[in-house]
C-alpha positions in Angstrom: -22.2 6.4 96.5 -24.7 7.6 99.3 -24.6 8.4 102.8 -24.9 5.4 105.2 -28.1 4.7 107.1 -29.3 7.3 109.8 -27.6 6.7 113.2 -29.2 9.5 115.2 -33.0 10.4 114.9 -33.1 13.0 117.5 -34.9 16.3 116.8 -31.9 18.4 117.9 -28.2 17.7 118.3 -27.0 16.4 121.8 -24.1 17.1 124.0 -22.2 13.8 123.5 -18.7 14.6 122.3 -15.8 13.2 124.6 -12.1 13.6 124.6 -9.0 11.6 125.3 -6.1 13.7 126.6 -3.0 13.3 124.4 -0.6 13.7 127.4 -2.1 10.9 129.6 -0.2 7.7 130.5 -0.4 4.9 127.8 -2.9 2.0 128.3 -0.4 -0.7 127.6 3.3 -0.7 127.8 4.9 -3.9 126.1 8.1 -5.6 127.5 10.2 -4.1 124.6 9.0 -0.4 125.5 6.3 0.0 122.7 3.4 1.9 124.1 -0.2 1.8 123.1 -2.9 4.6 123.8 -6.5 3.5 123.5 -7.9 6.6 121.8 -11.4 5.4 121.0 -12.3 1.8 122.1 -14.9 0.1 119.8 -17.4 0.1 122.6 -17.2 3.9 123.2 -17.9 4.6 119.7 -20.9 2.3 119.5 -18.9 -0.2 117.5 -18.3 2.1 114.7 -14.5 2.0 115.0 -11.6 1.8 117.2 -8.5 4.1 117.1 -5.2 3.7 119.0 -1.9 5.5 119.1 0.8 3.0 118.7 4.6 4.1 119.7 7.4 1.9 118.6 10.2 2.2 121.1 13.1 1.4 118.8 13.8 -2.3 118.7 12.3 -3.7 115.6 8.8 -5.2 116.2 5.5 -5.8 114.5 3.5 -8.6 112.9 4.1 -10.3 109.7 1.6 -10.7 106.9 -1.8 -11.6 108.1 -5.5 -10.5 107.5 -8.7 -10.1 109.1 -12.2 -11.5 107.9 -14.3 -9.0 110.2 -12.5 -5.5 110.1 -10.6 -3.2 108.1 -7.3 -1.7 109.3 -5.9 1.6 108.4 -2.5 3.1 109.3 -1.6 6.7 109.7 2.2 7.5 110.4 2.8 10.4 112.8 6.6 10.1 113.1 9.5 8.0 112.0 9.3 5.2 109.4 7.0 2.2 109.7 7.3 -0.5 107.1 3.9 -1.8 106.0 3.3 -4.9 104.0 0.6 -4.0 101.3 -0.1 -7.5 100.0 2.9 -7.7 97.5 6.0 -6.0 99.3 7.1 -4.1 102.2 6.8 -0.3 101.6 8.2 2.6 103.9 5.5 4.7 105.1 6.8 8.1 106.7 5.2 10.8 108.6 1.9 11.8 106.9 1.5 8.6 105.0 -1.8 6.7 105.2 -2.5 3.0 104.3 -5.9 1.5 104.3 -6.4 -2.4 104.3 -9.9 -3.7 103.7 -11.2 -6.8 105.2 -9.2 -9.8 103.9 -6.4 -7.8 102.8 -2.9 -9.1 103.7 -1.1 -6.7 105.6 1.6 -6.5 108.2 3.8 -3.6 110.0 7.2 -3.3 111.3 9.6 -0.4 112.7 12.8 -1.5 111.3 14.2 2.0 111.1 14.1 3.0 114.9 11.4 4.7 117.0 8.1 5.6 115.2 4.6 6.5 116.0 1.3 5.7 114.1 -2.5 5.6 114.5 -4.2 2.4 114.1 -7.8 2.6 112.9 -10.1 -0.5 113.0 -13.6 -0.5 111.4 -16.0 -1.7 112.7 -14.9 -1.2 116.3 -13.8 -4.7 117.3 -12.6 -5.4 120.8 -8.7 -5.2 120.0 -7.7 -4.4 123.5 -7.6 -7.9 124.8 -5.5 -8.9 121.6 -3.0 -6.1 122.5 -2.9 -7.1 126.1 -2.6 -10.9 125.5 0.6 -10.0 123.2 1.9 -7.9 125.9 1.7 -10.6 128.4 3.6 -12.8 126.1 2.7 -16.0 124.1 6.2 -17.8 124.4 5.0 -20.5 126.9 1.7 -21.2 125.0 1.0 -24.4 123.2 0.4 -24.1 119.5 -3.5 -25.1 120.0 -3.6 -22.0 122.7 -1.8 -19.7 120.3 -4.0 -20.7 117.3 -7.1 -20.3 119.4 -6.2 -16.9 120.5 -5.2 -15.6 117.1 -8.7 -17.0 115.8 -10.8 -15.5 118.7 -9.1 -12.0 117.7 -9.7 -12.4 114.0 -5.9 -12.8 113.0 -5.1 -15.1 110.3 -1.6 -15.4 109.3 -0.3 -15.8 105.7 1.7 -18.8 105.7 3.0 -18.5 102.1 
């Protein structure tokens, strides 16, 4: 395995680091109390990745088995227990556990055991914020066609088996 292609060709390093404070208000709060912090939007990383801190409030929530065609998704559990579907079964992931799902890999996640917190990493950095915001606004009144178009637009493909 070799290094990827060169992304920076400058003669010297540059001042370009940035920080997202950990104590700031969440970017999004769901009606059930879940909170999302947009730590690194894909647009801020030049499309390389997106990183989000997801805080489950306590009531069970999370998507069932699905896959993405254009992005990989990784999970790092910070606290609590998150159940993650690994394509075969729902496994319990606790603090310090990491799960990586390549493009096309079946996965899902739920917090069936109470409050939990995890990092979600998407690569490349697709614009996931509109997807999260759309779900937070609610899809209950949507027609099946509108729901399916929204999911397709955001590269979410449900496993109906």
